[in-house]
N, C-alpha and C positions, 0 to 999 in steps of 0.2 A: 590392347586386349591381352597382352602378354605380361605375366608377372615379372617383376624385377626387384632385386634387392638394392639397386643403386639409389643414390641420394635423389630425392624428388626434385632437386634443383639441377640435376645433371644435364637435362635437355636444355635448360636455360643457359647454362655455362657453355654448352656446345654451340648454341646460337651466337652468343657473344664472341666466342673464340673464332668462329668462322667469319662472322661479320668483320672482325678486326683485321682479317687477312687481306681485305681489299677495301680501300677507301671509296673507290667508285661504286663497288657493289653495296657498301654500307649506305651511301647517299641514295642510291636507287631504291634500296629497300625502305629507307626512311620515307622517301617520297611516296612510295606505294602505300605504306602504312598510313601516312597522313591522309592521302586521298581516300583510301578505303574507310578510314575513321570518319571523314567528312560525310561520305555516302551513308554509312551506318547511322550517323547522327541525323541525316535527312530522313531515314526510315522512321526513327522515333518521333521526329518533328512532324512528319506527315500523319502519323497515327494520332498525335495530340491535336493537330488541326482538324483531322477528320472527326474526332470525338467532340471537339468544341463546336464544329458545324452542326453536328447532330443535336447537341444540347440547345443550340440557338433555334433549330428548326422544330423543336417540340416543346410544348408547354408542360409536358409530363416531367415528373421528378424521377422517372425510371432510369436506372443506371446500369442494369445488367440484363438487357433484353434477351440475350442468348439463352437465359435460363427461364424465360417466360414460356409457360405451357402452350400459349397461343401463337408463338412465333414459329416460323417454318411452315410446313404443310399443315393446313387447318385440320383439326380432328374431325371425325365423322359425327361425333356427338358431344354435347356439353350439358352439364347439370348446373342449374342456378337455383339456389335456395334463398327464399325470402324469409328472413328471421324477423318476424313482425312482433307487434305488441301482444297479440293473443296466441301466438304459436308460430311454428315453422312450416313452410310449404316448399316442397322440392319439385322443380319442373325439369323434365328431361326433353331436350331438343335434338332433333336430327338436323345436321347442317348439309344442305344440298347446294353445291356450287352451280352457278348459272353461266351459260355461255354469253348471254347478252344482258337484257334487262328482264327481271331483276338480276343483280350480280350474284345473289345467293338467296336461298329461302331457308326459313326455320320452320320445321314441322314439329309440333308438340306430339310426343309419344304418350298416348293415354292421358288420363287425368292426373293432376298434381297429387303428390303424396303428402299427406298432412301429418305433422307432428304437433301434439297439443300442448307441449311445454314451451312457454316463451323463453327465448334464449337469455333474456335479461335476468330471469329468475335463477339461472345457473351460475351467476357471478359469485365467486367465492367458494363454490363446491369443488370436490375433487374430480379428477379425470374420469373415474368410474361412473359418477353420476351424470357427467356430460355425455359419456358414451351411451349410457342407458337411454338418454333422452333423444339423441340424434342419430346414432348408428343404425337402428332398425329402419328409420325413414330413408337414410342415405342408401342402404342396401336395396331397399325396394325401388328407389329411383334408378340405381345402377343396373338392377336386374332387367330393366326394359331395354338395355343395350345388348347387342349380340355378344356372346361370351368371349369371342376372340378379339373384341374391340374395347373391352371394359378397362383394361390397363392403360389404354391410350385416351381415355375420356377424362377431361379436366373437370374439376368441381370449383364453383365459386359460391361460397356461403357468405352472404352479405346481410347486414342487419340495418334496420330502419329506426324509427322513433323510439321504440322500446329500449334500445341499447344506447341511443344518443343521450338519454338522461343520466346514464351512469357516469361516474368520474373517469378521467383519463386513466388513472391507475386501475380501476375496476375493469375497464374495457381492455386494457393491455393484458391483464392477467387472464381474463376470459378468453381472449383470442389465442393466447399462448396455449391454453388448455385445449381449445377446439383444434388447433393445428396439430398438437401431439396426438389427439384422439384420431383425427382423420388420417394422418400419415402412418400411424401404427396399426389401425384397425380396419382400414378400407383399402380398396385397390385403385383409387382414383389417381390420375396423373397430376402431379403438382409441380410447379416450378421451384427453382432454387433447391433448398435442401429438404424439401418436404413440408416445411413450415410456411414458406411464403411470406414471412414477416420481416425479413431483412430489408425489404423495399416497400415503402408505403406509396402506392400509386393506384391509378384507376383499374389496374389489372391484378392487384393482389388477391389471393384466393380467399382470405378471411379478413373482413374489415367492416367498419360502420360507414355507410354511405350517407351523405348529407341530404337534406330535403330537396335541394335543387336538382341533384343527380336523380333522385327518386322520381321527381316530377318530369324531368326530361326523358328518362327511360320510358315512363308510362306514355308520354306524348309520342315518342317514336313508335312504340308498339301500336298505339291507337291508329296512327296514320298509315303504317304499313298494312295493317289488317283491313283498313278502310279503302285500300286500292291505290294509295299513294306510294310510289316507288322511292323509298328512302335509302335503298341500297346503292343508288347511283349518285348520291351526293359526293362531290369531289372528283368524279370521273371526268376525263378530258372532254367527252361529248355530253356532259351533263347539262340539262336544260334548267331553267329556273324551277325552284321547288314549287310544285303545284299548290293551288289553294288547299290549305290543310284544315284539319279539324282540331279543335281544342280538347283538352283533357282536364277532368275534375276528379280528384281522388281524396277521399276522406277515410282514414283508418282509425285505429285505436288511439294513436298518439299524435297524429298531425293531419293537416289538410293542405292540398296543393291545387293551384290553378296554373295551367300552362297553355299558351297559344302563340302562334306566329302571326302578328298583325300583317295586313296586306302591305303596309309601308315598309316592312322589313324583309320581304321576299327577295328583293334585289338590293345590292349595296347602295347606299345613298349617294355615292360619287357618280360622276358622269358616265362611267363605264357600265353601271348597272349590272354587275356580275352576280351570279349565284354564289352561295358559300363554297369555299375551297375544301372544307373538311367538316367533320362533325363538331369540332371545337368552335369553328366560326358559326356554324348553324346554331349551336347552343347559345352563343353570345347574342344572336339575333332574336331568339325565342324569349318571350316573356314567361319567366318561371318564378313563382312565389310559393314558398313553403312556410307553414305556420306551425312550429313545434309547440305542443301542448294544447292544440285546438281539436285534437281527436276525441272520439266518443268516450273512451275509457278515462282519459285525463280530465276532461271537463266534468263528466258525471261524478267522478270521485271527489273533485274539489267542491262541487255544489252540494253533494250529500254531506260532506264533512262540515261545510259552512252552516248547513241547516242544523246539524247536530250541535255544533259549537254555540250557535245562537240560542238554541233551546236550553243548553246547559247554563248559559249566561243569565237566562231568565229563571233558572232554578226548576226547569221542567224536564221530565224524563220521557215525554212524548210530544210530538209535533207533527204537523201535516207537511206534505211536500207535493207540489203540483205536477212534477214531471214523472209520476208513476201512475200505473193503472189504478182505477178507482178501487179503493179498499185494500190494496196490496200493502203489506207491512214489511219493514226491513229494519234490523237493528244496526246502528252505526255509532260507535264510541259510547255504548251504553244508553243510547237514546233510540226510542222506537219511532221510525218515520212511517207515516201512513199516507198513501197516495190519494189525491183528490181527483185525478184524471182531468184536470183543467188545462187543456192544451194551450189556450191563449195566454194564460198566466205563466205557464211553463216557458213558452217562447219568449215572453218578456224577460224572464229571469235568465234565460240562456243568452239573450242579446246583452244583458247587463254584464254577464260574465265575460263574453267576448270583447265587449268594450273595455273592460278592466284589463284584459290581456293585451289588447291593442295599445292601450295607454302605457302599460308597464313595459312592453317590448319596443315601443316606438315604431311599430310596423303597421301602417295603414292597410286595411284589407281591400278597400274599394279599388277595383281594377279599372284601367283606362277604358274609354269608350271603344277604341279600336280593337281592344282585346276581347271585351264582352261581345262585340259585334262581328266576330270572324265568320259567323254564319251557322256553325254546328259544333256542338260539344258532345263528347262521350263522358258520362259520369260512371265511375266504377267503384268497387269496394262497397263501403257503407251506403252511399246513395242508391246503388243498385239493390243491395240486400233489403233496405228499408222499403223501397217501392215495390219490389217483388213480393215481399211479405204482405204489404197492404193489398196488393192485387189478388193474392190467393186467399187471404184471410177474410176480407170484406165480402159480404154476400153478392154484391153486384160489381166487385172488382174495383180497380183504380182507374178512373176515367182517363183515357188517352195513353195508358201504358203501352209500350215502353217510352213514350214521349209525353208524359203528363206535364201540365203546367205546374208551377210552384203553388198556385192557388188550389189546384186539384189535389196535390200532395197534402197541403194543409187541411183540406176538407176531410180527406181520408184519415189522416193522423188524428184529427179532432174526434172523429167517430171511434177510432180504436182506443184512444186514451180514456174515453168516457165509459168503456166497457168494464163491467165488474171483473175483478181479477180472477175469481173462481170460474167465471164463464170464459174468459180469455184462455185460461190454462186448459180447461176442458175442451174447448173448441179449436184452439189454434196450435197447441203443442204438437210439433211434428208435421204440420202441413207444408212447411217450407224447408227445403234442404239446407238453406243458409241461416236458418234461425234455430239454433240449438236450444234445448230446454233452459240452459243457464243464460241465454241471451234474450229469450222471450220477454222477461220483465223490463228490459231496456228499450224495447221498440217504441214506447210512448215518448221517452226522452229523445231517441234517435230522430223521430219526426221533427221535433222542435229544433234540434241541432242542425240537421241538414237544411231545412228551410231558412234558418237564421244565417247560416254560412253562405248560401247561394244568393239569397235575395238582397236587395238594397235595404229595405226596411226603414221604418220610423220616419219616412219622408225625407231622409237625408240624401242629398244629391252630391255633396262634397266628397273629397277623398277621405275624410275622416269617418265616413259612415260605416256602420257595421255591415258586414256581408260583402260579397264580391260585386254585387250590383246588377244581377239579372232581373229582368222584368217578371213580375208574378204571373203574367198572362202569356208570356212567350213560350213557345214549344221547341226552342232550338237545342235543348238538352235531351239527349237520348241516354237512358239508363241501361247499361249493358254489363253482362258478365263475359260474354264471348261474341266474336264476330266470325261468322262462317265456321263455327265449331272450335275456334281458337280463343283461349282465355285472354282477355285484354288486361294484362298486368305488367307491372314495370319489369318483371323478370325477362320477358321477351325483348324489351328494349335494351336491357343490360347485355343480353347475349348478342344483340346486333352490334352494340358498341365494341364488344370484345373481338368480333371477327370482321368488322367492317373494313374494307380496303382503305377508307379515309378516316380511320379511327384516330382519336387523340393519341399523339405519340407514335403514330404509325411509322414515321421515318426511322425512328430509333429501333422499333421492332423489326422493320424490314432489314435494317443494317445487321441485326443479330440473327437473321433467319438461319435456321438449321445450325445453331451453335455459332453464330457470328460469321457466316460464310462470306458475306461481303467484306467484312474487315479482313478475314484471312486471305481472301482473293487479292485484295489490294496489297497486303503485306507481301504475299508471294510474288506479285508482279514487281514490287520495288526490290525484293531480294534478288530477282533475276537481273534487274538493272544493275544492282551492286556488283554481282558476279561478272557481268559483261564489262562493267566499268573497270573492275580490277584487272580483268584479262587484257583490256585495251591498254591500260597503263603498263602492264608487264610487256606486251608486245611492242609498245612504243619505246620502252627502255631498251629492250633487246635489239630493236631496229637501229638504235643509235650506237650499238657496239659496246655498251657499258657492261662491265663485268659484274653480272648478277649471279651470285652463288646462293643456292637454296640448300641449307643444311638438312641432311637426312639423319635421323637418329634411330638406330635399330639395336635390339638387345644382343649382347654378346657375352657369353660365359657368366650369365647371371647379372651382368651390368649393362651399361650403355657404351656404345662407341659411335664416333662420328663417321659418316660415310657420304 
């Protein structure tokens, strides 16, 4: 800490000169240096082995858990955004730790905040346009959190089928823009450098989730809200996962079916153990996601095909069965007029699904032990459709919220046959989930939902169209919420982020509070190194060896030995 004009190599020369004065001292010092070097090498080796063990213990590709906003002490709140095909929806959750079972609870704060701009439509636009579309929604979601806790609240903005259809390059550019906007224009707590994009893993703040993740998240939420304690999975005293409910989800871009068959509740080996963590649970659960089978995608393809067929015939007008009676719509210069023929519409929808199934090589028919789990919760479009039919039809939808598929068909058949002007006058605004711009699609929605869920066409094999539910069974309950909580995949995603047995939790635990466990191990080894060096020094002195330690102090602007 003292300035000197001496040569920077003066101290080194002093060491060498002093060492040369005693052969025994030189040998002792060399011995001590060699031993300390070996011990220091052991420190680095231990760190490498520790990191390797973590990598083997986790299926995650996460490499820097110390920067994860979810590592360390869990935050009091978290915001999860569902960037879907029709818009974005922000959910704010309060995290309540539990002393026993459940290990924690998630309490939704108020209703979800809706943004009406689909994230996929923002690909290729500037940061300002992205900010205008998402920042007001994010600010409303964060405003639900107490002011003194907002800067500690993490945000996870994840996209589903609408963004999956974009190219990798388009997605990368879009997420980079979202990361810049959120880090610069909001107060959310983000891992890494505020972008969260240097690591692609299940806890990145901005990413596109795949269909299986979306389905698994929805299934977790459905079971937790139905009274199954999914927070205890992986706990030392955890019992077998109880009989669970299945989940059905149909959105604008994809459809999912998720269930845990009774045969998979315990491991197939002789030990019959429950799943050790969420990753093992996910492997046991039957999850199938079908990209392109959602309402917006199928409807768009069918309308375009009808217009193209009319053009090929040299016609500027044609009829379409999947629209309300008398409703007209222009597509590619062709006027499509609805016939309201539900049965013909359903046949056309099944043909479209069969073509998708053949193209993708993805059979839809679920195994018998999946369909037969006992109870399913259907959410998103299936609920919106059945709720609409229940409030729109004069005598409601028979059996709602657990109507049979036959009942849904009967209701949709009556709705489709209604003249469009009468439907618009009588049904616009009667259902909160059926906006004016979605009302025209409810006839088509009825055919799509029944075609997806039912076996249909008398086909019993795995190649049949539809998941395979009986038309007269009532095991499916159509829900938007359970006990006041929305049944959506966002809650399941939040559970996976904070769950003690989450995927990659060993790595996250190792990095808790900035890598405390790594640092603690390193400090312990460092103490051992110092003690070892002192022991070597004491042993050498005890043998009477001449060990001279040079001291170099400043003198007259230079160095002198002492």
